[in-house]
N, C-alpha and C positions, 0 to 999 in steps of 0.2 A: 438428470444429473443432480446429485445431492450436494448442497453447499453447507459447509460447516460454519459455525458462528464466527470463527476468526479467519476465514478465507475471504479473499476479495473476489468480487464478480460484477464489476461495474458495467461490462458490456455483455453479460450473460455467460462468460467463460470463466471457469474456476481458476483462480490463481492462489497457490499455496506459498506462504512465506513463513519461515520458522522465526517468528517474532521474538520469542523468548531466547533464542540462541544468538540473536544479533547483539553485538557489542556496541557500546557507545561510539558514535562516529561512523559506523558502517552504514552503507546505503544499498538500496536495491532499486532498479528501474522497473516500474509497472507499466507495461504498454496498455493504453486504453484511449478510447475516444471520449467517453463520458467522464471527464476528469472531476466534475462536480460530484457525481455519485461516488466515485472512488474516494474523494476527500471525506465525504460523509461516513463511508464505511471505515476509513482509517481513523476517524475521530472516535467511532464506537469501539474499535479494536484497542486503541490507545487507552480509553477509559476503562474497559473491561480488564485488560491485562496490567494496567499501571505502567505501561511502556510509553515514554514520551516520544512522539514522532513528529517530524517536520517534513513537509513536501513542497516541491516546486514543479510547476508545469514545464515540461521540456520536450524538445524534439531531439531524439538521439538516433543516429543512423537512419534518418528520414522517417522515424516512427514517433508518433505523438504519445505522450504518457506522463507519468509523474515519477520523479526521482524522490525516494523516501529515505530519510535519515533517521536513525535512532539518536536522540539527543539526551541531554541531562535534564 
């Protein structure tokens, strides 16, 4: 599988999020076990695109992951 530079893949599975299309205040849940790796990838994406992102570790519907918000 090919991972693009702005895709997430903390557990080896490609997760595509349209970062540029997200509006301020919108969020997405990223299911993952390796939340530290996901946070590092999010930091890189945020820096490359100039899109401010905030994340919180969450369990939603019995699934571990990160809730990611586009912030100001």
